[in-house]
C-alpha positions in Angstrom: 143.4 67.2 -184.3 142.0 63.7 -184.5 138.7 65.0 -185.8 140.5 67.1 -188.5 142.5 64.1 -189.6 139.3 62.0 -189.7 137.5 64.6 -191.8 140.5 64.9 -194.2 140.6 61.1 -194.5 136.8 61.0 -195.2 137.1 63.7 -197.8 139.9 61.9 -199.6 137.8 58.7 -199.5 134.8 60.4 -201.0 137.0 61.9 -203.8 138.5 58.4 -204.4 135.0 56.9 -204.9 134.1 59.7 -207.3 137.1 59.0 -209.4 136.3 55.3 -209.5 132.8 56.1 -210.7 133.8 58.6 -213.3 134.2 56.1 -216.1 130.7 54.8 -215.4 129.2 58.2 -215.6 131.2 58.9 -218.9 129.6 55.8 -220.4 126.2 57.3 -219.9 127.1 60.3 -222.1 126.4 58.7 -225.6 123.0 57.4 -224.4 122.1 60.8 -222.9 123.1 62.6 -226.1 121.1 60.2 -228.3 118.0 60.6 -226.1 118.3 64.4 -226.1 118.7 64.5 -229.9 116.0 62.0 -230.9 113.5 62.5 -228.0 113.7 65.9 -226.6 114.7 68.2 -229.5 111.8 66.8 -231.7 109.3 67.9 -229.0 109.7 71.4 -230.4 108.1 70.2 -233.6 104.8 69.4 -231.8 103.9 73.0 -232.3 102.7 72.1 -235.8 99.8 70.2 -234.3 98.2 73.6 -233.6 99.1 75.1 -237.0 98.1 74.7 -240.6 101.7 73.7 -241.4 103.1 74.5 -244.8 106.6 72.9 -245.2 107.8 75.5 -247.6 107.6 78.1 -244.8 109.8 76.1 -242.5 109.2 75.0 -238.9 109.8 78.6 -237.6 108.2 80.4 -240.5 105.0 82.4 -240.5 102.6 79.5 -240.1 98.9 80.0 -239.5 97.7 79.0 -236.0 94.4 77.0 -236.0 94.1 76.0 -232.4 92.4 72.6 -231.9 91.1 72.3 -235.5 93.6 69.5 -236.3 92.3 67.5 -233.3 88.7 68.1 -234.4 89.6 67.0 -237.9 91.2 63.8 -236.6 88.1 62.8 -234.6 85.8 63.7 -237.4 87.4 61.2 -239.7 85.1 58.2 -240.3 87.6 55.6 -239.4 89.1 57.1 -236.3 87.1 55.3 -233.7 87.7 52.0 -235.6 91.4 52.7 -235.5 91.3 53.4 -231.7 89.3 50.2 -231.1 91.9 48.2 -233.1 94.7 49.8 -231.2 93.3 49.2 -227.7 92.2 45.6 -228.5 95.5 44.6 -230.0 97.7 46.4 -227.5 95.6 45.2 -224.6 95.7 41.6 -225.6 99.4 41.8 -226.1 99.9 43.3 -222.7 97.9 40.7 -220.9 99.2 37.7 -222.8 102.8 38.9 -222.6 102.4 38.8 -218.8 100.5 35.5 -218.4 102.3 33.3 -221.0 106.0 34.2 -220.0 105.1 33.7 -216.3 103.5 30.3 -217.1 106.4 29.2 -219.2 108.9 30.3 -216.6 107.1 28.3 -213.9 107.1 25.2 -216.1 110.8 25.6 -216.9 111.6 26.0 -213.3 110.2 22.5 -212.7 112.6 20.9 -215.2 115.3 18.9 -213.5 117.8 18.9 -216.4 119.7 22.2 -216.5 120.9 21.4 -220.0 117.3 20.9 -221.3 116.3 24.1 -219.5 119.0 26.2 -221.2 118.2 24.7 -224.6 114.5 25.5 -224.3 115.3 29.0 -223.1 117.6 29.6 -226.1 115.1 28.3 -228.6 112.2 30.4 -227.3 114.4 33.5 -226.9 115.9 33.4 -230.4 112.9 35.1 -232.2 113.2 38.1 -230.0 116.5 39.0 -231.8 114.9 39.0 -235.3 113.5 42.2 -236.7 109.9 42.3 -237.9 111.1 42.5 -241.5 112.7 39.1 -241.2 110.2 37.5 -238.7 107.2 38.9 -240.6 108.5 37.4 -243.9 108.9 34.0 -242.1 105.3 34.3 -240.8 104.0 35.2 -244.3 105.7 32.1 -245.7 104.3 29.8 -242.9 100.8 31.2 -243.3 100.6 31.5 -247.1 97.3 30.1 -248.3 99.0 28.5 -251.3 102.3 27.1 -250.0 102.4 27.7 -246.3 103.0 24.7 -244.1 100.1 25.7 -241.8 97.5 25.6 -244.5 99.0 22.4 -245.9 98.5 20.8 -242.5 94.9 22.2 -242.4 94.4 20.8 -245.9 95.6 17.4 -244.8 92.9 17.6 -242.1 90.2 18.4 -244.7 90.0 22.1 -243.9 89.9 24.8 -246.6 92.9 27.1 -246.7 92.7 30.2 -244.4 94.1 33.6 -245.5 95.4 34.6 -242.1 96.9 37.9 -243.2 94.2 38.8 -245.7 90.9 38.0 -243.9 89.5 40.4 -241.3 88.2 37.4 -239.3 91.7 36.1 -238.6 94.1 39.1 -239.0 93.8 40.5 -235.5 94.3 37.2 -233.8 97.2 36.4 -236.1 98.9 39.7 -235.2 98.5 39.1 -231.5 99.7 35.5 -231.4 102.7 36.1 -233.7 103.8 38.9 -231.4 103.5 36.6 -228.4 105.6 34.0 -230.3 108.3 36.5 -231.0 108.5 38.2 -227.5 107.4 35.7 -224.8 110.9 34.3 -224.7 112.3 37.6 -223.4 109.7 37.8 -220.6 110.4 34.2 -219.7 114.1 34.9 -219.2 113.3 37.9 -217.0 110.9 35.8 -214.8 113.4 32.9 -214.7 116.0 35.3 -213.3 113.6 36.4 -210.6 112.9 32.8 -209.7 116.6 32.1 -209.2 116.9 34.9 -206.7 114.3 33.3 -204.4 115.9 31.8 -201.2 116.1 28.0 -201.6 115.5 27.5 -197.9 111.9 28.7 -198.4 111.3 25.7 -200.6 112.9 23.4 -198.0 110.7 24.9 -195.3 107.6 24.5 -197.4 108.5 20.8 -198.2 109.0 20.1 -194.5 105.5 21.6 -193.8 104.1 19.1 -196.4 103.7 21.4 -199.4 103.7 19.7 -202.8 105.2 21.3 -205.9 102.0 23.1 -206.8 101.6 24.5 -203.3 105.3 25.6 -203.3 104.7 27.4 -206.6 101.6 29.1 -205.2 103.0 30.1 -201.8 106.7 30.5 -202.5 107.5 31.0 -206.2 104.7 33.4 -207.2 105.1 35.7 -204.1 108.8 35.7 -204.8 108.2 36.9 -208.3 105.6 39.5 -207.2 107.9 42.6 -207.5 109.2 41.8 -211.0 105.6 41.0 -212.1 104.4 44.4 -210.9 107.4 46.1 -212.5 106.7 44.5 -215.9 103.0 45.3 -215.6 103.7 49.0 -214.8 106.1 49.3 -217.7 103.7 47.6 -220.1 100.7 49.8 -219.3 102.5 52.8 -220.8 102.2 51.0 -224.1 98.5 50.7 -224.1 98.3 52.6 -227.4 101.4 51.0 -228.9 100.0 48.0 -230.8 103.2 47.4 -232.7 103.9 49.6 -235.8 106.8 47.5 -237.1 104.8 44.3 -237.0 101.6 45.5 -238.5 103.2 47.7 -241.1 105.2 44.7 -242.4 102.2 42.3 -242.3 99.0 44.2 -243.2 97.4 45.4 -246.4 94.5 47.7 -247.3 92.1 44.7 -247.3 92.5 44.2 -243.5 92.4 47.9 -242.5 89.1 47.2 -240.8 90.7 45.1 -238.1 94.4 45.9 -238.4 94.7 49.6 -238.9 96.1 51.2 -235.7 97.1 54.7 -234.6 100.7 54.4 -235.7 99.9 53.2 -239.2 97.3 55.9 -239.5 99.8 58.5 -238.5 102.3 57.1 -241.0 99.8 57.4 -243.9 98.7 60.9 -242.8 102.2 62.3 -242.5 104.4 60.4 -244.9 102.0 59.4 -247.6 99.4 62.2 -247.6 101.7 65.0 -246.3 99.1 66.0 -243.6 101.8 66.8 -241.1 99.6 68.8 -238.7 96.9 66.2 -238.2 99.6 63.5 -237.8 101.3 65.6 -235.1 97.9 66.0 -233.4 97.4 62.3 -233.2 100.9 61.9 -231.8 100.1 64.3 -229.0 96.8 62.6 -228.2 98.6 59.2 -228.0 101.3 60.6 -225.8 98.9 62.1 -223.4 96.8 58.9 -223.1 100.0 56.9 -222.5 101.1 59.3 -219.8 97.8 59.0 -218.0 97.9 55.2 -218.1 101.5 54.9 -216.9 100.9 57.5 -214.1 97.9 55.5 -213.0 99.9 52.3 -213.0 102.6 53.9 -210.9 99.9 54.9 -208.4 98.4 51.4 -208.3 101.8 49.8 -207.8 102.5 52.1 -204.9 99.0 52.1 -203.4 98.2 48.4 -203.6 101.5 46.6 -204.0 103.8 49.0 -202.0 106.2 49.1 -204.9 108.0 52.2 -206.2 110.1 52.6 -209.3 111.6 55.9 -208.2 
């Protein structure tokens, strides 16, 4: 009898927990619907990458199947390898610097004694993250203008000729990389600062008793305490190895800097939206997705194998 009452009580308790969690599950529904509509349903359209797609016949019309011809066409284009190189260089630099710089800034902010100054600095460096690239790109263009930009005015005061940062292939790629860091490193800094605050303060006290100075405490306490979040951010970023930033580059580049600034996403946009070559554009999209899947799978393996860290 007692066992029966206990089982009944446990069953009621489980039902009560389910009811309490129901609103939380219901809150997921809009996000799930949006992901399904905009991420999973469009996967059916990838079939056009293997067709000579004619829009007048419709997605489910009698289209001609061409196998891998669209992929062969893409890789036979004279600028494809240059586009791939630009994409990998720009995306790779962004991934590395968006790990190193936020970690460095977070460690520096952690050494500030004034909490008011720390919050002020965090707010200032985090603010650009909330601006769209349309707005932030316009600000960058004004700052770097060879005629009226404040940067070139300062260079002129130092006796240097004006530099066309966004119109010269020698400077465009570096400009894209560093302006992206400027916009986004504040977000990473906040993430790493949050991980630092979760470190047990007694570890610093023990290190100080053992004679460790601030640099040694950072090396042996702070960085090991941040290890998991660093690995997580690294794993998530490797999936973007072919995402060099369409929004940024599309709003800041021009045909004169295609040599160093044209990336996969901008090439797909021109193929599909400007030249109406939908099948080759879809083929490039599939290629990019496959490469990204390989890299993020490899990063999951490395995180599990060498850092004993699992996302799932």
